[in-house]
N, C-alpha and C positions, 0 to 999 in steps of 0.2 A: 634490590627490591623490584618486583615486576610492576608493570603499568597498572594492572588490576589492583595490586596491593596498594599502590600509591593512591588510586582513586578511593579505595575503601578507607585509607587513612585520612584523606581529605573529608570524606563524609563524617568520620568520627570527630575530626577537628571542627566541622561545622556545628555538630551537636554540642561539643564542648564549648565552643565560642558562644553559642546561643545561651547556654546555661550561665556562663560567666558574665555575659552581658546583662542578663536579667538580674543576677545577684548584684552586680555593680550598680545598675540603675536604681534598684531599690535602696541600696546603701546611700547613694548620692541623694536620693529623694528624702531619706531620713535625716541626713545631715543638713540639707537645705529645706527644712520643713516649711519655711515661710515663702518659698519660691515654688511655683507650679512647674512640674516637668512638662516639656513640650510634647513628648511622645509617650506611648504606652511602653511598659517594660519589655514586651515581646519585640517591639520595634528596635530597641537598643540591643537586645539579644541577637536578632537577625542581622543587625548592622555589624556587630562584632564577628559573627560567624562568616559573613560575606567578606569582610576585610581580611580574615584569616585564610579563607579558601580561594577566593577569586584570583588574587595575584599569583599564588602558588600554582593554580590550575592553568593560568595563561603561560607561566614558565614551563609547565609540563608540555603544553601544546607546542610552544615554540621549540623546545628541546627535541620533541619527537619529529618535528619538521626538519630541523637543521642537523641534528646529531648524526643520522645515518650517512649523509653525504660527507661530513667531516671525518667520521670514523673510517669510511671507505677510502678517502683520499690519504689518510694517515697510514692505512694498511698498505696501499699501493706504493707509498714511498719506501717501504721496507723490502719490496720485491727485488730480485736480481736485475741487473741493468738490462740484460737481453730481453727479459720479460717486460719490464717497465717501458721499453721503447716500442712495444707493439702498437698496433692501431687501436683506436677507441673501441671498436667493436670487439676485437680480440681481448682487450682488457676487461670489457664488460663480461665476457664469457669466463675469463679467469676469476674475476671478482665473484661471480655467481658460484663457481665451483668452490672457492675458498669459504664463502659464506655457508655453503652446504656442509663442508667439512667442519666448520666451527660450530654449526648447529647439530652435528652428529647425523646429518641426512646424507652425507657422502660416504663412499667406500674408502676406508683408510688404507686398505691393502693396495689400492691402485694409485695412491697419491705419492707425489715426489717429496723429497726432503724439504725443499723450499716451500711447497704447498702446505705441508704439516706445520712448518715454522710460521708461515703467514697465518694459518688458521688459529694457532695458539696465540699469536700476537693479536689477532682480531678478537678472540675471546677475552683477552686481558683488557683490550681497549673498551669493549662493551661493558665489562665488569666495572672498570674505572668510571665509565660514563654513568652507570647506574648509581654508583656511590656518590659522585659529584652531584647528580640530579637530586638524589634524596636529601643530601646535606643542604643544597641550595633551597629546595622547597621547604625544608624544615626551618631554616633561618628566616626566609621570607614570611612563612606562615606565623612564626613566633613574633616577628617584628610587627606584622600587620595586626595581630591580636593584641599585642601590648599597646600599640599606638591607639587603636580604636577604644580600648578600655580606658586609657588615660584621657581620651577626648570626651568621655561621657560627662556632660554637665546639664543642668536644667534647661539651658537655652539651645542645646544641640538638637538640630532638626533631623533626628534619626529616621523618622517616618518618611520624610522626603527623600533621604538617601536610599532607603530600601525600595521605595516605590520607583525611583529612577532606575535602579538596577533591575527590578522586575520588569519594568516597561522595556528596557533595553533587551532583556532576554526574550521577551515576547516578540519584539520586533525582529530579533535575530532568527527566532524559530520560524516566524512567518516568511521572512526573506529566504531562508533556506528552502522552505516548502515551495515558494514561488519559483525560485531559481532552479530547483530540481525539475519542476514541471516544464519550465522553459527549456532546460537542457535536454530533457527527453524529447520534446517536440522538435527542437533544432536538430538533434541527432537523427531523428526519423526523417526530417525534411532533407537533410544532406544525403542520406543513403537513398531516399526516394528519387532525388534528382539524378543520382548515379544510375539507378534502375531505368529511368526514363531516357537516359542516353543510349540504352540498348533497345528498349521497347517504347514505341510511341504511346503517349497517354491515351489517344483515341482507341488504340487496340486494347489497352488495359481496361479502360472504363466501360467500353461498349462491346468487347469481345464476348462471344457466346461459347467459347471452347477453352477449357482449362487442361492443358497438357504440357507442364513445364519441363519437358525433357528435350535433350538434343536430338535433332532430327536430321537425317541425311537427304531428305526429300525437299526439293524446291526452296521456297523462301522461308519456310518454317525452321530455319537453322537453330534458332534459340528456343524453339518450342512455342506453345500457345499459352498466353497469359490473360485470358478473358475473365473479368471479374464477375460478370453477370451470373454464372452458375453458382458461385460461392455466395453472392448476395441473395440469390433466390433460396438457397438452402438455409441461410441464416434467418431470413424473413419467415420461411415456412416453419422452422422449428420454433422460433420465437412466437409466431402466431398461435401454434398449437399450445405452447406453454401458457400463453395468455388466456386462451379459451378454457384451460383447466384452472388457472390460478385466479382469474378475476371473479368468476361466479363463486367459487368456494371461499376465496379470501374475503369477499364482501359479505357473504352470508355468515361466515364466522364472525366478522367484525360487528355486523348488525346484531347477531345473537348475543355476543358477549357484552355489547354496549347497552342493549335495550331490553333483553329478555332474561339473561342469565342471572341467577342469584349471586350476591357478592362473593360468597365463599367459592362457588364454582368458577366465577370469573378470575378470582385471584389464583386459582389452581390451574385452570385451563390455559390462560394466556401464556404463562411461562413455559408450559409443556409444548404448546404450539410453536413458540419462538425457539425452542430447542432445534426444530427442523432447520433453522437458518444457521445453526452452529455446526451442523454435521458436515464434515469435509466432502467436497464435491466428488472426490474419487470414490467415496462410499456410495454416493448416489449413482455414479457411473457403473460401478460393479453391480449394484442392485438392478439397474436397468438391463445390464447385459445378461445376468444370470436368471432373474426372476420375471421382470416385466416383459422383456423381449420375447422369450419363449411363451409366456402367457398370451400375449397379443397374437403371436403366430398361430397358436393352437385355437384361440378364439376365432381368428379369421378363417382357419380351415373349417371350423364347425359352421360358420356362416357362409362358406363358399367364397371367401375373399383370400387373395394371395397377399399376405402381409409378411414382410421380411422381419426376422427377429431383430436385426439391426436396421432401423429405419428412422425417418423423420418423426413418425408417430411415437415410437418408443422413446426417443430422446426428448421430444416435446412434452409427453405426459410426465416423465420423471422430472424434467426441469420445471414444469408447472407446479408439481408437488413441492419442490424446493423453494419456489418463489412465493408460495402461499403465505408464509409468515411476514414477508415484506409488505404485502398488500393488506393483510388482516391487521397487523400491528399498527401500521401507519393510519389506516382507515379507522380503526377503533379509537385511536387517540384523537383523530379529527372529529369523529361523531360525538364523542363524549364532551368536546369543547362547545358544541351547540348549546346555547343557554336553555335552561329548564323552562324559562318563561315562555319560549316559543312552543314547547311541547304542551305546557299547561293551557296556553291560549288556544291551540288546536283542539285539545281534548275538551275545553270549555265550550267550544262552538259545536260540539257534537260529533267530532271525528273519532273514529276508532283508533286504537293504538297502531294498527298496521297502516291505516290511512295517514296518520300523523308521521310515521316513519317514511312512507313513500312520498308524501306531498310537502312535508315540511323539513324533516331532519336531513334526508338525503340531498335534496336540492341545496340546502344551506351548506352542507359539507362537500358538495360536488367538486368545487375547485381543488380542495385538498386531496380528495380521492383521485381526481384525474392526475394530479402531480405525483401521487404515490404509484399510480399505474405506470406513468411514464418512467419513473425511476426503476420500477420493476422490469420494464421493457429494456432499459439500458443494461440491467443485470443479466437478462436473458441473452441479449446480443453478445455480451462479452464472455459468456460461459464457455469453458473449454473441455474439462475432463469428462463431463457427461456426454458431450457430443463425440469426443474421441472414442469412447467405448461403445456408445449406443447408436450412433447415426449411420455407421457403415463406411464413412470416408469415401464416398463416391461422388466426385465433383461433376454431376450431371445436371443439366438444366431440365428440371421436372417440377410439376406441381402435384405429383402423386405422393401423399404422405406415407403410403405403404412401402415406398422404395427407399433405398439407401441414398443419402445425400452427404454433402460436406459443407462446412461453414468457413468463414474467414479465419476464426481463431484456430480451428484444426489445421488449416492449411499453413498458417504461420508456424505452428509446431512442426509440421512435416518438412517445411522448407529450411528450417534452422537445425534440423537433425540430419546426421549422415556425414558424408565426406565431400560435400560440394565445396567448390572454391568460393570463399566468402566474397570475392569481388565479382562473381558471376551473377547473371540475372536470376538464376535459379535460387540464389540465396538473398539477393537484394530485393526480390519481390516481397519478401516477408515484411520489410520496412514500409513498402508502399501499402500493403494490406493493413499493417498496424496503424499507419497514418489515416487511412480511410476509415478504419474502425473507430479511431479516436475522434475524428470529425463527426461521425454519426452519433456516437454516444454524447459528445459535447452538445450537439444540436438538440438531442432529446432532453438532456438536463436543462439546457437554457429554455426550451419550450415549457418544461414543467415549472420552472421558476417564474416564467412570464405568466403562465396561466394562474398560478397560485397568487401572485402579487396583483394581477389585474382584477381577478374576480373574488378575491378574499373579502369577506365582510368582517368588519370590526364590531365585536359585541362587547357591551359593557357588563 
């Protein structure tokens, strides 16, 4: 039985144990009518289901961790003596080839007799392993379910057991998320330090030329890795995106929260939020095919030289993509401002527009600023729109009509191709990624600080 089938069977056992536990708890409650049950029936049901599934699931994880190495060592013991005496690296290659043959990924016609015999032996070992695993999990699940059913009594604290298990699972999930983040950061830090062994940090952070190619002239042997042109392009595109998204997003939020009828609000808000669910590659294609040529033709009509692929094209389309982030968050924040504040302003003679400008928006300002900073983080980290629409020209310029490049696009460029992974041309991607991580982290922390410091608590 495959691993997926085993997981499906465990889910079925969980449902079965849940039902049996509920039935058993009700029966016990009927028999002991003069004694109050400690927990609700669904707590007993969940307890039985967890006792049936969790031990078997842990056995599955342990088996998947240990079985491949044990099976591989058993397979290697059946190899001919001259093959088994080879070095560890050679045995690893042999083992991989036999695994390919056993999985029908290898070419049988090119295999030796001993390889085919080893592959057949390996298939048999894997089949036996699956049978033993299935039988062991079935026995453990049955025993766990039976014991938990027999343990159901009025005094059994099933709710406490279930809550402890749920708490442990939540802690485990949180720990995995935290450790994953730490692992990502540490991996980037390690590769970044390798990069700085080739290129001085001062040259990377303060250099004004980006040309990461091998050069045969002078001291530029490793190329030029100046970060400033990439940061300027990133800030330029993000700034244009914010100029588009902030006014439109706030006006949409104010209209939906203060002016729109309820039916229109309930229809328009989900429609606008659909923009956030469109894949960014679609936005990039839209920018490349439609927006870029339109801006180029508009610039020609106005006497301006606007490239079809430019910071303006990428920024405008990115701003359209970010509108739902600002409008939805701002709308939620504006609607949380108490109605009493609006009524008080209107009662003092202010108009609706004056109430919005002088009462509602100032009260909601910390949350709106936080939403804007989160949107800026989203803009800085965007890749696909910039790949297709910005022109990929790492030049230090403030002209939005020209092609530029960003940090994210450069990361993509440096990790594609046939560069040596230990060369500075590839390692620079990790330095760029770590820099981008720090920038977005600071923006997110700034947003949280602003929201927490200036947020007003309304009753």
